[in-house]
C-alpha positions in Angstrom: -35.1 -18.3 -11.1 -32.2 -20.8 -11.6 -28.7 -19.4 -12.1 -26.1 -21.3 -14.1 -22.8 -20.9 -12.3 -19.5 -20.6 -14.2 -17.1 -23.6 -13.8 -14.3 -23.5 -11.4 -11.8 -24.0 -14.3 -13.2 -20.8 -15.9 -13.0 -19.0 -12.6 -9.4 -20.1 -12.0 -8.2 -19.0 -15.5 -9.5 -15.4 -15.0 -8.4 -15.4 -11.4 -4.8 -15.9 -12.4 -5.0 -12.9 -14.7 -6.4 -10.8 -11.9 -3.8 -12.0 -9.4 -1.0 -11.1 -12.0 -2.4 -7.6 -12.2 -2.4 -7.2 -8.4 1.1 -8.7 -8.2 2.4 -6.2 -10.8 1.0 -3.3 -8.8 2.6 -4.8 -5.7 6.0 -4.6 -7.4 5.5 -1.0 -8.5 4.1 0.4 -5.2 5.5 -1.5 -2.3 3.6 -2.2 0.9 0.0 -1.6 -0.4 -1.3 -5.0 -1.2 -4.8 -4.6 0.3 -5.1 -1.3 -1.5 -4.2 -2.9 -4.8 -6.7 -5.6 -4.4 -9.5 -3.1 -3.8 -8.4 -1.0 -6.8 -8.6 -4.0 -9.1 -12.0 -5.0 -7.6 -13.2 -1.5 -8.4 -12.0 -1.8 -12.0 -13.7 -5.2 -12.5 -16.9 -3.6 -11.1 -16.6 -0.8 -13.7 -16.6 1.7 -10.8 -14.9 5.0 -10.2 -12.4 5.3 -7.4 -11.3 8.1 -5.1 -7.9 7.9 -3.5 -7.2 10.0 -0.5 -3.8 10.6 1.1 -1.0 13.0 1.9 1.2 14.2 -0.9 4.0 11.8 -1.9 2.4 8.5 -0.9 2.0 7.2 -4.4 -1.6 8.0 -5.5 -0.6 9.3 -8.9 2.0 6.6 -9.4 -0.7 3.9 -8.7 -3.1 5.3 -11.2 -0.5 5.6 -13.9 0.7 2.1 -13.3 -2.9 0.8 -13.5 -3.4 2.6 -16.8 -0.3 0.8 -18.1 -1.4 -2.6 -16.9 -4.9 -2.2 -18.4 -3.5 -1.1 -21.7 -6.3 1.4 -22.2 -6.6 5.1 -23.3 -5.3 7.3 -20.5 -5.6 11.0 -19.7 -4.6 13.1 -16.8 -6.0 16.4 -15.6 -4.3 18.4 -12.9 -7.0 20.1 -10.9 -6.2 23.6 -9.9 -8.3 26.6 -8.6 -8.3 28.2 -12.1 -9.4 25.0 -14.0 -12.6 25.5 -15.9 -15.3 22.9 -16.7 -14.5 23.1 -20.4 -10.9 22.2 -19.7 -12.3 18.7 -18.8 -15.2 18.1 -21.0 -14.1 20.1 -24.1 -15.8 22.8 -26.0 -16.5 24.5 -29.3 -13.5 25.9 -31.3 -13.8 28.2 -34.3 -12.4 26.4 -37.3 -11.6 27.8 -40.7 -12.7 25.4 -43.5 -10.9 25.0 -46.8 -13.4 27.2 -48.6 -12.6 30.1 -46.2 -15.8 29.8 -44.1 -15.7 29.5 -40.4 -17.6 27.0 -38.2 -17.7 26.1 -34.6 -16.7 22.5 -34.0 -16.6 20.6 -30.8 -13.2 19.7 -29.6 -13.3 16.7 -27.1 -11.6 17.3 -23.8 -9.5 14.8 -21.8 -12.6 13.2 -20.3 -13.0 11.4 -23.7 -10.7 8.5 -22.7 -10.9 5.1 -21.0 -9.1 6.1 -17.7 -9.2 9.6 -16.5 -6.8 10.6 -13.7 -8.4 13.5 -11.9 -5.3 14.5 -9.9 -5.9 16.5 -6.7 -9.6 16.8 -7.5 -10.3 18.9 -4.4 -8.0 21.7 -5.4 -10.5 22.8 -8.1 -13.6 24.8 -7.4 -16.9 22.9 -6.8 -18.2 24.2 -10.2 -15.3 22.5 -12.0 -15.6 19.4 -9.9 -19.3 19.1 -10.9 -18.4 19.1 -14.6 -17.8 15.4 -14.3 -21.1 14.5 -12.7 -22.8 13.5 -16.0 -19.7 11.7 -17.2 -19.3 9.6 -14.1 -23.0 8.6 -13.8 -24.2 8.3 -17.4 -20.8 8.0 -19.2 -21.6 10.8 -21.6 -21.1 14.5 -22.1 -23.7 17.0 -23.2 -22.5 20.2 -24.8 -24.5 22.7 -27.0 -27.6 20.5 -26.8 -25.8 17.5 -28.2 -25.0 14.4 -26.2 -21.7 12.5 -26.9 -21.0 9.0 -25.5 -17.7 8.4 -23.8 -15.5 5.5 -24.7 -16.1 2.1 -23.1 -15.0 1.2 -20.6 -14.7 4.5 -18.8 -13.2 5.0 -15.3 -12.5 8.1 -13.2 -9.7 7.5 -10.7 -9.4 10.7 -8.7 -6.8 11.6 -6.0 -7.4 14.1 -3.3 -5.5 15.5 -0.3 -7.1 15.4 3.1 -9.5 18.3 3.5 -7.4 19.6 6.5 -4.7 20.8 4.1 -4.8 24.4 2.8 -6.2 25.2 -0.6 -8.7 22.4 -0.8 -12.4 22.4 -1.6 -14.5 19.5 -0.2 -16.0 17.4 -3.0 -19.8 17.7 -2.9 -21.7 14.7 -1.5 -23.6 14.2 -4.8 -20.3 13.7 -6.5 -18.8 11.6 -3.7 -21.7 9.2 -4.1 -20.7 8.5 -7.7 -17.4 7.0 -6.6 -17.8 3.3 -5.9 -14.8 3.3 -3.5 -13.0 5.8 -1.4 -9.6 4.4 -0.5 -7.1 5.8 1.9 -3.5 5.7 0.8 -1.3 5.6 3.9 2.4 5.8 4.5 4.4 2.6 4.5 6.1 1.0 7.5 9.8 1.4 8.2 10.8 -2.0 6.6 9.0 -1.1 3.4 10.6 2.4 3.4 14.0 0.8 3.9 13.4 -1.4 0.8 12.4 1.6 -1.3 15.5 3.5 -0.3 17.9 0.6 -0.8 16.6 -0.8 -4.1 15.2 2.2 -6.0 17.2 5.2 -7.1 15.0 8.4 -6.8 12.2 6.1 -5.8 11.6 5.0 -9.3 10.2 1.5 -9.7 11.3 -0.9 -12.4 9.2 -1.0 -15.6 6.4 -3.5 -15.4 6.2 -6.2 -18.1 2.7 -7.5 -17.6 -0.4 -6.0 -19.1 -4.0 -7.2 -19.7 -4.9 -7.4 -23.4 -8.3 -6.0 -24.5 -9.6 -9.6 -24.9 -8.4 -10.5 -21.4 -10.2 -7.5 -19.9 -13.4 -8.4 -21.8 -13.2 -12.0 -20.4 -13.0 -10.5 -16.9 -16.1 -8.3 -17.5 -18.0 -11.2 -19.1 -17.3 -13.5 -16.2 -18.4 -10.8 -13.7 -21.9 -11.1 -15.2 -22.0 -14.8 -14.2 -21.0 -14.5 -10.6 -24.0 -15.4 -8.4 -25.2 -13.4 -5.5 -27.7 -15.3 -3.3 -30.7 -13.8 -1.6 -29.2 -14.2 1.9 -26.1 -12.3 0.8 -28.3 -9.7 -0.8 -30.3 -9.3 2.4 -27.0 -8.9 4.3 -26.0 -6.0 2.0 -29.3 -4.4 2.4 -29.2 -4.6 6.2 -25.7 -3.2 6.3 -26.8 -0.2 4.3 -30.0 0.2 6.3 -28.0 0.1 9.5 -26.0 3.1 8.4 -29.1 5.3 8.6 -30.0 7.1 11.9 -33.1 5.7 13.5 -32.6 2.3 11.9 -34.2 -0.8 13.2 -30.8 -2.5 14.1 -30.2 -0.2 17.1 -26.6 0.7 16.3 -26.4 3.5 18.9 -23.4 5.2 17.4 -25.1 5.7 14.1 -28.2 7.4 15.6 -25.9 9.6 17.7 -23.3 10.6 15.1 -24.9 10.3 11.6 -27.0 13.0 9.9 -27.6 11.1 6.6 -26.9 7.5 5.6 -25.9 6.0 2.3 -28.2 6.0 -0.8 -29.4 2.9 -2.6 -26.4 3.4 -4.9 -24.3 2.2 -2.1 -26.1 -1.2 -1.9 -25.8 -1.6 -5.7 -22.0 -0.8 -5.5 -21.5 -3.2 -2.6 -23.3 -6.0 -4.5 -21.3 -5.5 -7.7 -17.9 -5.1 -6.0 -18.6 -8.2 -3.8 -19.0 -10.1 -7.1 -15.5 -8.9 -8.1 -14.1 -9.8 -4.7 -15.5 -13.3 -5.1 -13.8 -13.6 -8.5 -10.5 -12.3 -7.0 -10.8 -15.0 -4.4 -11.6 -17.8 -6.9 -15.3 -18.2 -6.1 -18.3 -18.4 -8.5 -20.7 -17.0 -5.9 -20.5 -14.2 -3.4 -19.8 -15.0 0.2 -20.4 -12.9 3.3 -16.6 -12.5 3.6 -16.6 -10.9 0.1 -19.1 -8.3 1.3 -17.1 -7.6 4.4 -14.0 -7.0 2.3 -15.6 -4.2 0.2 -18.1 -2.7 2.7 -15.8 -0.1 4.3 -14.6 1.2 0.9 -18.2 1.5 -0.3 -19.6 3.1 2.9 -17.0 5.3 4.4 -17.6 8.3 2.1 -21.3 7.9 2.0 -22.0 8.5 5.7 -22.6 12.2 6.5 -21.5 12.9 10.1 -23.1 15.5 12.4 -21.6 18.0 14.7 -21.4 15.5 17.6 -19.1 13.3 15.6 -16.7 16.2 15.0 -16.7 17.1 18.6 -15.9 13.6 19.7 -13.6 13.0 16.7 -15.6 10.0 15.4 -14.8 9.0 11.9 -17.0 7.3 9.3 -14.5 4.4 9.2 -15.1 3.8 12.9 -18.8 3.8 12.5 -18.6 1.3 9.5 -16.6 -1.0 11.8 -19.3 -0.9 14.4 -22.0 -1.6 11.8 -20.0 -4.7 10.6 -19.8 -5.9 14.2 -23.4 -5.4 15.0 -25.2 -6.6 11.8 -25.1 -10.4 11.6 -24.7 -12.2 8.4 -27.9 -14.3 9.0 -31.2 -12.6 8.2 -33.3 -12.3 11.4 -36.2 -13.6 9.3 -34.4 -16.9 8.5 -32.9 -19.5 10.8 -29.1 -19.0 10.8 -28.3 -22.4 9.4 -30.8 -21.9 6.6 -29.1 -18.7 5.5 -25.6 -20.1 5.6 -26.7 -23.3 3.8 -28.2 -21.3 1.0 -24.9 -19.5 0.4 -22.9 -22.7 0.7 -25.1 -24.6 -1.8 -24.7 -21.8 -4.4 -20.9 -22.0 -4.0 -20.5 -25.7 -4.8 -18.4 -26.6 -7.7 
């Protein structure tokens, strides 16, 4: 099937909007440029994002800044051990009508918004965490036998503390799989910390002036539908995901030794979609192998379930993803290498 590629002029126009959004985040949260690029890629892909890091590194500030830039409805839920599912989804409230009769009416919870900040999600019980499963996957909430659609677009941006900290509950694998990205928010270097201390009283950033209008955001989403992903690139994504499974045919020894379960097909779909957004960020109308490599760690690192050997030898999922990217070649073994690369290059011509 032939695919009509968007013009480079059209790509450049939207790319400038995206780069402005990244630049604005860079000014608000210093020293996290790569993180900001991936967050914007996740938004363009309509995916949910999990941010992990120690307290005070700027996870909440990042999400609040993003909500301001996108100019969408924003809600925040502080997850605590006593939080109940109804505190997120909403529930029935007894209302007194003008005629004196009483009636149960559904009162929407904070999940009925465009951007939901689930702050410190792993401080709530698994029962409360799972209240968002339907919302994240199907973008709807079912209560009392009635299904209610959530506003479009809908994103969950959750923050969590490392599970080694006290008072945390690991997020179940079924819910982790619904996050497109898991991103680690790390401490900044000494030079960046010096800049924060010298230029910002109480660490407060200057107010941002740039925001995407609703029409601008729709243009970004529409152009995402036109970004082409060639068959060789699709094969590369499938082989990366396949290589993350123990006993795979690519003989990545570390995976067979340290992994219990590999990523689901949802990981391949997420990688393909986010690679399209990476191509748009980089000013391309077709996905390259480099775009896939850019998003692969964020897609895979929370979908690989490690076994006991990995814990004994202190192997992380991020290290295994790095090995997979080294071992799995871009060119499909079933195709000559020059044929695979020529196919991608031809699809990227202006």
